[in-house]
C-alpha positions in Angstrom: 92.9 120.5 177.6 96.0 118.1 178.6 97.2 115.3 176.8 99.4 113.4 178.7 101.0 110.3 176.6 101.6 107.1 178.2 103.4 105.7 175.0 101.7 102.9 172.5 97.9 104.0 172.0 97.8 104.7 175.8 96.9 108.8 176.9 94.4 110.7 179.1 92.5 113.5 178.2 92.3 116.2 181.1 90.5 119.5 181.4 91.7 119.7 185.1 88.4 118.7 186.2 87.9 115.8 184.5 90.2 112.8 183.3 89.7 110.4 180.7 92.2 107.8 180.4 92.1 105.8 177.1 93.5 102.5 176.2 95.2 102.0 179.7 98.2 99.6 178.2 100.5 100.5 181.4 101.6 97.1 182.6 104.2 95.4 180.3 104.2 98.9 178.3 107.9 99.6 177.5 107.4 103.0 176.8 106.4 103.6 180.6 107.8 103.4 184.1 104.8 103.7 185.5 102.1 101.8 187.3 98.4 101.1 187.5 98.5 102.4 190.5 100.2 105.4 189.3 96.6 106.7 187.2 94.4 108.8 188.4 90.8 109.3 186.0 87.0 109.3 186.4 86.7 107.6 183.6 88.1 104.9 180.9 87.5 105.1 177.5 88.4 101.1 175.8 88.6 101.0 171.9 89.2 96.9 171.5 89.4 93.8 173.6 92.9 93.1 172.3 95.0 93.6 175.8 97.5 96.2 174.2 94.7 98.4 174.4 92.2 97.2 177.3 95.7 97.1 179.2 94.9 97.6 183.1 91.4 98.7 182.3 90.2 96.7 185.7 92.8 97.5 188.1 92.7 100.9 187.3 89.1 101.0 187.3 88.2 99.5 190.7 91.2 101.4 191.6 90.0 104.9 190.8 86.1 103.9 191.0 86.5 105.3 187.8 83.3 104.4 184.7 84.7 102.0 181.8 82.9 103.5 178.7 83.3 100.8 175.6 81.0 98.7 173.3 78.4 96.6 175.3 80.8 93.1 175.0 84.0 95.4 175.8 81.7 97.2 178.9 80.1 93.6 180.0 83.7 92.1 179.9 84.9 94.7 182.8 81.5 94.6 184.3 81.8 91.0 185.0 85.3 92.1 186.3 83.8 94.3 189.5 83.9 97.9 187.0 81.2 100.1 186.7 80.9 100.5 182.9 78.4 102.3 180.3 77.9 100.7 177.3 77.3 101.8 173.8 77.9 100.9 170.2 78.6 102.1 166.9 76.9 105.5 166.4 75.4 106.2 169.8 76.1 109.1 171.8 75.5 109.6 175.6 75.8 112.6 177.4 78.2 112.2 180.5 78.5 115.0 183.3 82.1 116.0 181.3 80.6 116.5 177.7 80.1 113.8 175.5 81.2 110.0 173.6 80.1 109.5 169.7 81.3 106.1 168.9 82.8 106.0 165.8 83.6 102.6 163.6 87.1 101.3 163.3 87.8 98.7 160.8 90.0 95.9 163.0 89.4 93.2 165.3 87.3 93.5 168.8 89.8 91.8 171.0 86.5 89.9 172.2 83.7 87.3 170.7 81.0 89.2 169.2 82.2 92.4 169.7 83.1 95.3 167.7 86.5 97.4 167.9 85.5 101.2 167.7 86.6 105.0 168.1 85.3 107.8 169.6 84.4 111.5 169.1 85.3 113.1 172.8 83.5 116.7 173.3 84.9 118.2 176.3 85.9 121.5 177.8 84.8 123.2 174.5 87.2 120.5 172.4 86.1 118.0 170.1 88.9 115.3 169.6 88.9 112.5 167.4 90.2 109.2 168.9 90.3 106.7 165.8 91.5 103.5 168.0 93.2 100.8 166.0 92.0 101.2 162.7 92.3 101.2 158.9 91.2 103.9 156.6 87.9 104.1 155.9 85.9 106.9 153.4 83.5 107.6 156.4 85.9 109.4 158.0 85.6 112.3 155.2 82.0 113.0 157.8 83.5 113.2 161.0 83.6 116.9 161.3 79.3 116.8 160.3 78.7 117.7 164.1 81.2 119.9 164.2 85.1 121.3 163.2 87.5 119.0 165.2 89.9 120.3 166.9 92.9 117.3 167.5 92.8 113.6 165.9 95.0 110.9 167.8 95.5 108.1 164.9 97.5 105.1 164.6 100.4 105.3 162.2 102.7 102.0 163.2 101.4 99.9 160.2 100.4 96.4 159.7 98.3 96.0 162.6 96.5 99.4 161.7 96.9 102.2 158.9 100.4 103.1 158.1 101.8 106.6 157.6 100.5 107.3 154.1 97.0 106.3 155.2 97.1 107.7 158.0 98.3 111.1 156.6 95.2 110.7 153.9 93.3 110.2 156.9 94.0 113.3 158.7 93.2 115.1 155.2 89.7 113.8 155.4 89.1 114.5 159.0 90.1 118.1 158.8 91.0 118.3 162.1 93.3 121.1 163.5 96.4 119.0 164.4 97.3 115.6 164.6 98.7 113.3 167.3 100.7 109.7 166.0 100.4 107.2 168.5 100.2 102.8 168.4 104.3 103.3 166.2 107.0 101.9 167.5 106.3 99.7 170.6 107.6 96.9 168.5 109.5 96.4 165.5 106.7 95.2 163.8 105.2 98.9 164.0 108.0 100.5 163.9 107.0 103.7 162.0 108.8 107.1 162.1 106.9 109.8 163.6 109.3 112.4 161.7 108.0 111.2 159.0 104.5 111.3 159.3 105.3 114.8 160.6 106.6 116.0 156.8 104.0 113.8 154.9 101.3 115.1 156.6 101.9 118.3 156.6 104.0 118.8 153.1 101.5 117.0 151.0 98.3 117.9 153.4 99.2 121.0 155.0 98.1 118.9 158.6 100.0 120.0 161.0 101.5 117.0 163.2 102.5 117.2 166.7 104.9 114.4 167.6 104.3 113.6 171.9 107.1 111.8 173.3 106.0 108.8 176.1 106.0 110.3 179.5 105.0 113.8 178.2 102.0 116.6 177.9 100.5 118.7 175.4 99.0 121.4 176.3 96.2 122.9 173.8 
């Protein structure tokens, strides 16, 4: 499995056959000099409708003929813009050709009227990955491994709009993932958290390995 990080909360997971793009904030993302035209994928997962997450969903989905997967409201928005889409809601699971996606809660604004923010559990190529989306800490994170062991968790650490370092470290201990990759930090001064501090806290206090992935690089696991 390859985790390709574009900075902020934009990344992809690929097993060489299938690529899922997550929260494709590419244009105006200060971490990357790529353009939407540089991105290849078959699926796009969108956690909520804020511009730094919905981002370039429409342009990439239409150029790649990719399926947009999200809550009903976000899927409907993408559909109104001419994109293929599959609507889910919190607690729902759907089987796709690559595996399955289960929508999880996220404590955050939806960015669209009447909607909800979400995260997801992705099962793909024999791996189970949790992407929290933008969220605060919530105790039901302790239940996420009820479907089986979680190989990796992708958690926001930037504070102000999401969990900060201390809550994200506690979340890592509750999720029981084999490792954590921090995201959603450093893009702007208001979320200027130090990933090295997060790594130290998670590893020393909770014994959870943290892999810091630099924007523009790939982490294989």
